[in-house]
C-alpha positions as CSV (number, residue, x, y, z in Angstrom):
1,M,-109.0,90.4,141.9
2,K,-110.9,89.2,139.0
3,L,-114.2,88.4,137.5
4,I,-115.5,86.1,134.8
5,N,-118.5,86.3,132.6
6,P,-121.5,84.9,131.1
7,V,-122.4,88.3,132.6
8,M,-119.4,88.0,135.0
9,A,-118.2,85.6,137.7
10,I,-115.4,87.1,139.9
11,L,-112.0,85.9,140.5
12,F,-110.8,88.0,143.6
13,L,-107.3,87.6,144.8
14,T,-107.1,88.8,148.4
15,M,-107.2,87.7,152.0
16,I,-110.4,86.9,153.9
17,A,-111.5,85.6,157.3
18,L,-112.5,82.0,157.2
19,S,-115.7,80.7,158.9
20,T,-117.8,77.7,159.4
21,A,-120.1,76.3,161.9
22,M,-119.1,72.6,162.0
23,D,-119.5,70.6,165.3
24,M,-116.5,69.2,167.0
25,S,-116.6,65.4,166.4
26,I,-113.1,64.1,166.7
27,I,-112.3,60.8,168.1
28,S,-112.0,61.1,171.9
29,Y,-111.6,64.8,171.5
30,D,-114.9,66.5,172.2
31,D,-116.4,69.0,174.7
32,S,-114.7,67.1,177.6
33,H,-111.2,68.2,176.2
34,H,-111.9,71.9,175.8
35,T,-109.4,72.8,178.7
36,V,-106.7,70.2,177.9
37,S,-103.3,72.0,177.8
38,A,-100.1,71.0,176.2
39,G,-98.2,68.2,177.9
40,S,-101.2,67.0,180.1
41,R,-102.0,64.0,177.9
42,S,-100.2,60.8,178.8
43,E,-98.1,59.0,176.2
44,A,-100.7,56.2,176.3
45,E,-103.6,58.6,175.6
46,V,-101.8,60.1,172.7
47,S,-100.8,56.7,171.3
48,R,-104.5,55.6,171.6
49,L,-105.7,58.7,169.8
50,Y,-103.2,58.2,167.1
51,E,-104.2,54.5,166.5
52,E,-107.9,55.5,166.4
53,W,-107.0,58.3,164.0
54,L,-105.2,56.0,161.7
55,G,-108.0,53.5,161.7
56,K,-110.8,56.0,161.0
57,H,-108.9,57.6,158.1
58,G,-107.6,54.3,156.7
59,K,-103.9,55.3,156.9
60,V,-101.2,52.6,156.8
61,Q,-97.5,53.5,157.3
62,S,-94.9,51.9,155.1
63,S,-92.7,50.8,158.0
64,L,-92.5,50.8,161.8
65,T,-89.8,53.5,161.6
66,E,-92.1,55.7,159.4
67,K,-95.0,55.1,161.8
68,D,-92.8,56.2,164.7
69,R,-91.9,59.3,162.9
70,R,-95.4,60.1,162.0
71,F,-96.5,59.5,165.6
72,E,-94.1,62.1,166.8
73,I,-95.4,64.7,164.3
74,F,-98.9,63.8,165.2
75,K,-98.1,64.3,168.9
76,D,-96.6,67.7,168.2
77,N,-99.6,68.7,166.3
78,L,-101.9,67.5,169.0
79,R,-99.9,69.6,171.5
80,F,-100.3,72.6,169.2
81,I,-104.1,72.0,169.1
82,D,-104.4,71.7,172.8
83,D,-102.4,74.8,173.4
84,H,-104.6,76.7,170.9
85,N,-107.9,75.5,172.1
86,A,-107.0,76.2,175.7
87,K,-107.1,79.9,174.8
88,N,-110.9,79.7,174.0
89,L,-110.5,81.9,170.9
90,S,-113.3,82.3,168.3
91,Y,-112.1,79.3,166.3
92,R,-110.8,75.9,167.2
93,L,-108.3,73.4,165.9
94,G,-108.8,69.7,165.7
95,L,-108.3,66.4,164.0
96,T,-111.3,65.6,161.8
97,N,-113.5,68.4,160.3
98,Y,-110.9,69.9,158.0
99,S,-107.6,68.3,158.8
100,P,-108.0,64.5,158.8
101,K,-105.2,64.1,156.3
102,F,-103.0,66.7,157.8
103,A,-102.6,65.6,161.5
104,D,-99.4,63.5,160.9
105,L,-97.8,66.0,158.5
106,T,-95.3,68.8,159.3
107,N,-96.3,72.2,158.2
108,D,-93.6,72.1,155.5
109,E,-95.1,68.9,154.2
110,Y,-98.6,70.2,154.3
111,R,-97.6,73.3,152.3
112,S,-95.6,71.3,149.7
113,M,-98.4,68.8,149.2
114,Y,-101.6,70.8,149.4
115,V,-100.9,74.6,148.7
116,G,-100.7,75.2,145.1
117,S,-101.3,78.8,143.9
118,R,-97.6,79.6,143.7
119,L,-97.2,81.5,140.5
120,K,-96.6,85.2,140.3
121,R,-99.7,87.3,139.2
122,T,-99.6,89.2,135.9
123,I,-100.9,92.8,135.8
124,T,-104.6,92.6,134.9
125,R,-107.5,95.0,134.2
126,T,-109.4,96.3,137.2
127,S,-113.1,96.7,136.8
128,L,-114.9,99.8,138.0
129,R,-118.3,98.0,137.9
130,Y,-118.0,97.0,141.5
131,E,-116.0,100.0,142.8
132,A,-117.5,101.1,146.1
133,R,-119.5,104.3,145.9
134,V,-121.2,106.5,148.4
135,G,-124.9,105.5,148.6
136,D,-124.4,101.8,147.7
137,T,-126.8,99.5,149.5
138,L,-125.4,96.1,150.0
139,P,-127.2,93.0,151.4
140,E,-126.7,92.4,155.1
141,S,-125.9,88.8,154.3
142,V,-125.5,86.5,151.1
143,D,-125.4,82.8,150.9
144,W,-125.1,81.3,147.4
145,R,-125.6,77.8,148.7
146,K,-129.3,78.7,149.3
147,E,-129.6,79.8,145.6
148,G,-128.3,76.3,144.5
149,A,-125.2,78.0,143.0
150,V,-122.6,75.9,144.9
151,A,-121.8,72.4,144.0
152,E,-120.8,69.8,146.6
153,V,-117.4,69.9,148.2
154,K,-114.6,68.1,146.3
155,D,-111.3,66.8,147.3
156,Q,-108.1,68.0,145.5
157,G,-106.0,65.4,147.3
158,S,-102.2,65.8,147.4
159,C,-102.1,67.8,144.3
160,G,-101.5,71.5,144.2
161,S,-104.6,72.1,141.9
162,C,-106.5,74.4,144.3
163,W,-106.3,77.1,141.5
164,A,-108.3,74.8,139.1
165,F,-110.9,74.0,141.7
166,S,-111.4,77.7,142.6
167,A,-111.8,78.7,139.0
168,I,-114.1,75.8,138.0
169,E,-116.3,76.4,141.1
170,A,-116.8,80.1,140.2
171,V,-117.7,79.1,136.6
172,E,-120.1,76.5,138.0
173,G,-121.8,79.2,140.1
174,V,-122.2,81.8,137.5
175,N,-123.5,79.2,135.0
176,K,-126.2,78.2,137.5
177,I,-127.2,82.0,138.0
178,M,-127.2,82.7,134.2
179,M,-128.5,79.4,132.8
180,G,-130.4,77.8,135.6
181,D,-128.2,74.6,135.7
182,L,-125.7,73.6,138.4
183,I,-123.3,71.5,136.3
184,S,-120.3,69.9,138.0
185,L,-117.4,70.7,135.6
186,Y,-114.1,69.1,135.5
187,E,-110.9,70.4,137.2
188,Q,-108.7,67.7,135.5
189,E,-109.0,69.4,132.1
190,L,-107.3,72.5,133.5
191,V,-104.7,70.4,135.3
192,D,-103.9,68.4,132.1
193,C,-104.4,71.1,129.3
194,D,-103.9,74.5,130.8
195,T,-100.1,74.2,130.7
196,P,-98.7,77.3,128.9
197,Y,-98.8,79.3,132.2
198,N,-100.3,77.0,134.9
199,E,-98.4,74.0,136.2
200,G,-101.0,71.4,137.1
201,C,-100.3,69.8,140.5
202,S,-97.4,72.1,140.9
203,G,-99.5,75.2,141.2
204,G,-101.3,77.9,139.1
205,L,-103.5,80.9,139.1
206,M,-107.2,81.2,138.5
207,D,-106.9,84.1,136.1
208,Y,-104.8,81.9,133.7
209,A,-107.5,79.2,134.1
210,F,-110.2,81.7,133.1
211,K,-108.1,82.7,130.0
212,F,-107.8,79.0,129.1
213,I,-111.6,78.4,129.3
214,I,-112.2,81.5,127.2
215,N,-109.6,80.6,124.5
216,N,-110.7,77.0,124.4
217,G,-114.4,77.9,124.0
218,G,-115.5,76.2,127.2
219,V,-114.9,73.3,129.6
220,D,-116.3,69.8,129.9
221,T,-118.2,68.1,132.7
222,E,-116.6,66.1,135.7
223,E,-118.5,63.1,134.6
224,D,-116.8,63.0,131.2
225,Y,-113.4,63.8,132.5
226,P,-113.1,62.7,136.1
227,Y,-110.4,64.1,138.5
228,K,-107.4,61.9,139.0
229,V,-105.2,63.8,141.6
230,V,-102.2,63.7,139.3
231,D,-100.9,65.5,136.2
232,G,-101.9,63.9,133.0
233,R,-101.8,64.1,129.3
234,C,-104.4,66.4,127.8
235,D,-107.2,64.5,126.3
236,Q,-107.8,66.4,123.1
237,T,-111.3,64.7,122.5
238,R,-112.6,65.9,125.9
239,K,-110.8,69.2,125.6
240,N,-113.1,69.9,122.6
241,A,-116.3,69.0,124.5
242,K,-117.4,72.5,125.5
243,V,-120.4,72.1,127.8
244,V,-120.1,75.5,129.7
245,T,-118.2,78.6,128.6
246,I,-117.5,82.1,129.8
247,D,-117.1,85.3,127.8
248,S,-114.6,87.3,129.9
249,Y,-113.3,88.1,133.4
250,E,-112.1,91.1,135.2
251,D,-110.6,92.4,138.5
252,V,-112.3,93.7,141.4
253,P,-110.8,96.9,143.0
254,A,-108.1,95.7,145.4
255,N,-108.2,96.0,149.2
256,I,-111.7,97.6,149.4
257,K,-114.1,95.3,151.5
258,E,-117.1,97.1,150.2
259,S,-116.2,96.5,146.6
260,L,-115.7,92.8,147.3
261,K,-119.1,92.6,149.0
262,K,-120.7,94.5,146.1
263,A,-119.2,92.1,143.5
264,F,-120.0,89.0,145.6
265,S,-123.7,90.0,145.9
266,H,-124.0,89.3,142.2
267,Q,-122.3,85.9,142.2
268,P,-119.8,83.5,143.9
269,I,-116.2,84.5,143.4
270,S,-112.9,82.9,143.2
271,V,-110.3,84.0,145.8
272,A,-106.7,83.5,146.8
273,I,-105.8,83.4,150.4
274,E,-102.6,82.5,152.5
275,A,-103.4,79.1,153.8
276,G,-99.9,77.7,154.5
277,G,-100.0,78.5,158.2
278,R,-100.3,75.8,160.9
279,V,-103.6,77.1,162.2
280,F,-105.1,76.7,158.7
281,Q,-103.6,73.2,158.4
282,L,-105.3,72.1,161.7
283,Y,-108.4,74.4,161.5
284,D,-111.6,72.7,162.7
285,S,-114.5,75.0,163.5
286,G,-115.4,78.6,164.3
287,I,-114.8,82.1,162.9
288,F,-111.2,82.4,162.0
289,D,-109.9,85.8,162.9
290,G,-106.2,85.0,163.2
291,I,-103.5,86.6,160.9
292,C,-104.6,86.2,157.3
293,G,-101.2,87.1,155.8
294,T,-100.4,88.3,152.3
295,N,-98.5,85.4,150.7
296,L,-101.3,84.2,148.6
297,D,-100.8,80.5,148.0
298,H,-104.3,78.8,148.0
299,G,-107.4,79.2,145.8
300,V,-110.9,78.9,147.5
301,L,-114.5,79.8,146.9
302,P,-116.3,82.1,149.2
303,V,-120.0,81.2,149.2
304,G,-121.5,83.7,151.7
305,Y,-121.0,86.4,154.2
306,R,-122.9,87.3,157.3
307,T,-122.6,88.8,160.8
308,E,-122.8,86.7,164.0
309,N,-122.6,88.2,167.6
310,G,-121.3,91.5,166.1
311,K,-118.6,89.7,164.1
312,N,-118.5,89.9,160.3
313,Y,-117.2,86.8,158.5
314,W,-117.1,85.0,155.2
315,I,-118.2,81.5,154.6
316,V,-115.7,79.6,152.5
317,K,-115.7,76.5,150.4
318,N,-112.2,75.0,150.7
């Protein structure tokens, strides 16, 4: 669990509950399908859904054999979605809001292509700055989007660079808080240049990314060095363009919810979660209260927390 600085933005490595309030809007998969159960769809209906899904997301298969194989995977994922949604839990699975690219992938393929925080952590310093103490008064809710400290959602593509996105987004947030400007910074610099410890599209850790930014004296903007979705050669000219910098980072006390909230009330934080599960792959909407797990493999950015109908949850930019 870590934080970085102009006066500190936090990198926190733990598990959190995922939440959002998106509407269901999948093709032919709306409120009328809330009670569909596995096996109740006809082959013709599933085939039609698949063709509509392919068209909507511009996917073209390389051969009829590959298309047939992907259809079988899609059908199995749709069956899994229907089974889950028939339980009427607090969160729903689906085909569009968060999983348009994932519906014809096996879970193994999804994890190998999109989950990237795979390196072992080093032992790092823990900050007592945000240690929970008796008498602490914490905000009932926080939403850094309302403060203009969260940039628009970006797409890492089929590159395991989530660690770079999580680190950069935390730096963007703290720079907005400290300097007043929300500047979109560039993840590709970390993917290309932060190679002594991190591994680009093959995975990495946010703490190493913060160390790179500090040692490099800053990081460039996304406009100057756009994201390419692949590992590339480090552009030394752009690497030396230091638009935003940080002074330091540190850990937040582990496994203490109030310490996390205390730190987060000061700034957006960088977090690692376990995101390789099938429910995360096909997540669509609602408050995720399933099993979080401890195999941390994906970097994200919490942007808020609140309570709804007596349930506490975090809002996460993924």
